[in-house]
C-alpha positions, -999 to 999 in steps of 0.1 A, spaced: 268 -203 215 256 -222 242 271 -255 251 250 -266 279 209 -262 273 196 -248 308 162 -267 317 137 -236 321 126 -235 355 92 -255 357 115 -288 347 142 -281 376 137 -307 402 152 -307 435 175 -331 439 165 -361 464 172 -363 497 192 -389 516 163 -409 543 189 -413 574 164 -435 591 162 -459 558 197 -456 558 204 -465 595 179 -498 586 198 -506 559 183 -493 532 200 -475 497 218 -443 498 202 -417 470 221 -394 455 217 -365 433 234 -372 399 273 -354 401 268 -327 378 301 -339 359 275 -375 347 257 -341 325 270 -348 291 278 -315 274 268 -306 237 289 -320 213 285 -313 174 285 -339 153 311 -324 127 339 -296 135 356 -272 113 393 -253 114 393 -220 137 406 -195 116 404 -162 117 379 -163 146 356 -180 126 352 -221 125 354 -225 86 353 -259 67 391 -276 53 394 -268 20 398 -305 8 365 -316 31 380 -342 47 374 -349 84 385 -379 109 368 -396 135 373 -386 169 369 -411 194 355 -420 234 388 -448 245 365 -465 270 339 -471 249 351 -469 215 323 -448 204 325 -420 182 321 -390 195 326 -364 162 341 -358 131 368 -335 134 383 -316 101 415 -328 86 435 -298 76 460 -296 46 487 -277 39 468 -252 21 447 -248 56 479 -239 73 486 -213 50 457 -199 58 455 -199 95 492 -185 92 479 -158 75 448 -152 97 476 -155 125 502 -126 104 475 -103 99 460 -97 133 497 -97 145 505 -59 142 474 -47 162 476 -76 189 514 -67 198 502 -28 194 482 -35 220 492 -24 256 505 -52 280 479 -43 299 449 -46 270 467 -83 263 462 -92 300 428 -83 300 417 -107 271 438 -131 290 420 -125 322 388 -134 309 401 -164 290 406 -178 328 377 -166 340 355 -182 317 375 -213 314 369 -216 353 328 -210 341 330 -241 321 355 -260 341 329 -287 345 321 -288 308 354 -289 300 367 -318 324 338 -339 310 350 -333 277 384 -336 286 378 -373 297 352 -383 271 379 -376 249 410 -385 262 401 -419 291 419 -400 316 396 -405 351 373 -372 360 386 -366 390 419 -357 376 401 -336 346 385 -318 368 406 -312 398 441 -310 382 438 -304 343 412 -281 345 422 -257 373 461 -252 358 446 -246 323 426 -216 338 457 -208 360 484 -205 333 461 -179 320 456 -160 349 496 -159 358 507 -152 322 478 -122 320 495 -105 352 532 -108 335 519 -94 301 525 -54 311 557 -63 333 578 -82 307 605 -55 309 607 -61 349 608 -100 337 635 -97 308 657 -73 324 682 -55 299 665 -71 269 639 -52 246 609 -75 250 592 -78 215 576 -104 204 584 -133 182 558 -132 158 536 -159 143 543 -191 164 534 -224 158 525 -248 186 521 -285 187 508 -302 216 500 -339 228 473 -361 236 480 -369 272 472 -331 287 452 -321 258 440 -285 275 472 -279 299 492 -280 271 474 -260 250 473 -229 284 513 -237 286 518 -231 246 491 -206 242 490 -183 277 527 -172 274 527 -168 238 500 -140 240 513 -120 274 543 -112 249 520 -99 224 530 -130 196 499 -145 178 493 -184 175 483 -210 156 480 -246 176 475 -283 163 462 -305 187 468 -343 189 445 -360 166 428 -378 192 422 -356 214 412 -325 197 377 -314 216 388 -290 244 411 -270 222 378 -264 199 360 -258 231 387 -231 236 381 -223 200 344 -207 213 357 -191 243 381 -172 221 350 -160 205 329 -156 239 355 -134 254 362 -114 221 394 -122 215 408 -101 181 399 -124 154 435 -141 142 455 -142 169 448 -175 180 438 -204 152 434 -238 156 441 -262 132 434 -299 135 449 -331 119 476 -360 123 513 -358 114 507 -341 79 491 -310 93 519 -311 123 548 -313 93 534 -282 71 531 -263 103 568 -265 111 579 -263 72 560 -235 68 579 -202 62 555 -177 75 562 -191 110 587 -175 129 586 -199 162 579 -238 167 572 -252 203 565 -289 201 553 -311 235 555 -349 225 577 -380 213 617 -378 215 618 -390 176 595 -368 160 614 -340 185 642 -349 162 630 -349 133 616 -310 139 651 -299 149 669 -312 121 642 -293 99 640 -262 120 679 -261 121 686 -244 85 656 -220 92 654 -185 115 626 -201 131 631 -199 169 625 -239 190 617 -252 221 610 -288 225 595 -309 256 600 -342 246 600 -377 262 616 -392 295 622 -420 317 625 -403 348 635 -418 381 621 -419 415 648 -422 444 640 -436 476 660 -442 508 661 -459 533 656 -430 561 624 -417 535 590 -417 549 579 -451 534 540 -443 537 539 -409 521 566 -424 496 544 -453 485 518 -420 477 544 -405 459 554 -436 436 516 -439 429 511 -405 416 543 -406 397 537 -438 376 496 -445 379 484 -409 377 467 -403 335 474 -440 331 511 -433 330 503 -412 300 529 -382 315 564 -377 298 577 -366 332 562 -400 351 587 -415 378 586 -451 357 620 -463 372 618 -468 404 653 -467 430 646 -485 460 676 -488 484 681 -525 494 676 -523 528 640 -514 523 633 -530 493 609 -562 505 592 -531 526 584 -512 502 578 -536 470 549 -553 498 532 -516 504 537 -510 469 513 -541 460 488 -532 492 483 -501 481 479 -511 440 455 -537 452 431 -509 463 438 -492 423 404 -489 406 402 -493 373 372 -483 352 349 -458 341 367 -428 336 335 -409 341 331 -428 375 347 -402 402 358 -429 422 379 -444 393 419 -439 401 432 -457 364 408 -446 330 415 -458 297 445 -460 278 441 -427 247 446 -453 218 448 -487 206 480 -478 190 489 -467 227 478 -501 240 494 -521 217 525 -503 223 523 -507 261 515 -544 254 545 -553 234 566 -536 264 551 -562 288 557 -588 267 594 -574 263 596 -572 304 588 -608 309 607 -621 283 638 -603 295 637 -619 328 619 -592 347 592 -603 371 558 -589 366 532 -578 394 496 -573 386 475 -574 415 448 -546 410 418 -562 412 393 -545 385 376 -567 359 385 -548 323 357 -539 312 349 -558 273 351 -528 252 373 -499 249 409 -496 257 427 -504 290 458 -515 304 460 -527 339 488 -510 361 515 -529 367 549 -531 383 582 -551 375 607 -565 401 638 -582 393 645 -555 369 683 -546 353 695 -517 340 699 -529 305 659 -545 304 641 -526 279 619 -514 305 642 -497 322 655 -480 294 624 -470 272 601 -447 276 567 -469 276 539 -440 283 514 -463 299 510 -476 338 540 -496 338 566 -492 368 603 -510 365 619 -514 402 652 -512 405 674 -509 437 709 -494 449 733 -493 483 746 -456 480 736 -426 471 762 -421 446 751 -452 431 711 -444 426 728 -409 415 743 -428 384 721 -452 380 695 -424 375 713 -407 352 725 -436 333 695 -428 308 691 -407 274 663 -381 289 667 -362 315 633 -346 322 625 -352 359 634 -367 389 619 -381 427 643 -379 460 620 -393 489 649 -387 521 640 -367 556 680 -359 554 679 -322 543 717 -324 533 707 -359 512 680 -339 494 701 -310 481 731 -331 478 718 -356 453 692 -333 434 724 -313 422 737 -339 410 707 -357 390 707 -347 350 669 -335 351 650 -304 347 631 -303 374 636 -325 411 605 -329 434 615 -336 472 593 -358 489 561 -354 466 558 -357 428 542 -346 397 535 -311 416 531 -284 390 526 -242 390 524 -220 367 551 -198 384 577 -228 382 594 -236 354 596 -272 335 618 -288 308 644 -315 305 681 -319 293 695 -342 270 672 -362 248 641 -348 272 642 -313 250 653 -278 256 639 -247 267 614 -240 298 574 -233 297 558 -218 331 572 -190 352 596 -162 339 617 -189 320 590 -199 300 587 -161 284 621 -159 275 613 -181 244 583 -156 230 602 -127 232 631 -117 207 
């Protein structure tokens, strides 16, 4: 199926040229449209992807997938019941012997095809990710889609080398993997889950978040295009009840979940009495620690990237900023200046820095935290100059000073563009305050002293610590947390462990 129709040769028009003389004389610059401005084809209604085909749900029920920037309905998406999950699990079970029996080299070939096709359709995938999720197009285009393809390329390389990745083990597949992903990075989380599972010879039943299903369904079309054997990847769309049916299904051998800590705990309780393998990547309240000897301009960019990237919808967002007291005022001033340049608005505008909040429900949650922060005595700094659109779900990025460790905004995950600024005097105090959290997903350390970097990093309760940078991801690097941020790793050689017996 062709997603973007190609115009005939007679209809192709050359892009308008820039008239330099008019520009010099004060004329208006004219540019050709950006490729991302072309809307991809979106069906009015989508079914479930089971056994290599799109089929209607048994109940016939569908729900709306909306554009959070406009509140317009993009498509109606199938709402899978437990009976539909049964069908998907059976399709995955039927496909398992042949897929696991393929040589690693041949499994890798399919995965390379997927990765290359994702690159070929990168613009289309980026636009869908932005329309469906609300994130700025420059993030979808430059981060999400390239990283998603990179994970398939990377794991394709491991498919015929598992005995070297896991020495001393017999790297047999686990079986049928049930995978549940969140709405903040739909395509990237899909790749983090599916790529290692396929490389190790497993088959998959994946459920995307109900608010962001479109790129997963487009990925299903890619699986058809590259000739992936039927039933190896199955995608069932739906809300919490669909996920619950997957977790409880006896035909699933492993559950991989990324999402909230509350739901993760419930899944762990359900799986505890079974033989299912389980990996959980849950919430976070990550610390970004700025020492007085850090390069402050560099650190400010790291702060912005750490908390306002993807509207703060990041499990490892640097939502707690710890600044050494001697530079606190300078950091606050520099942060205020930098935030005054951020643009909030149309996610499809390539100059937008902060897009739309993913849903009305999430916006309401963020607004409750904003009210709590001020009620508890913290001072809100809202310096972003953008005028918010009338339609859609929007929240200006902000930060709070005068925050105490006991404050709600310093303890609970907000999952929005809200930063809590705290201070410390000594490295030991910074470590103690950073670790004073039930979460342990990520942290950032900013200093010019190498000895301090590693001394502090090794004492932090965090699955990943970025040094003089933040939010840097790579398929070769394992990612995961401690404490209430979950267990297990995704990415790198470590991420293969969860998908082999």
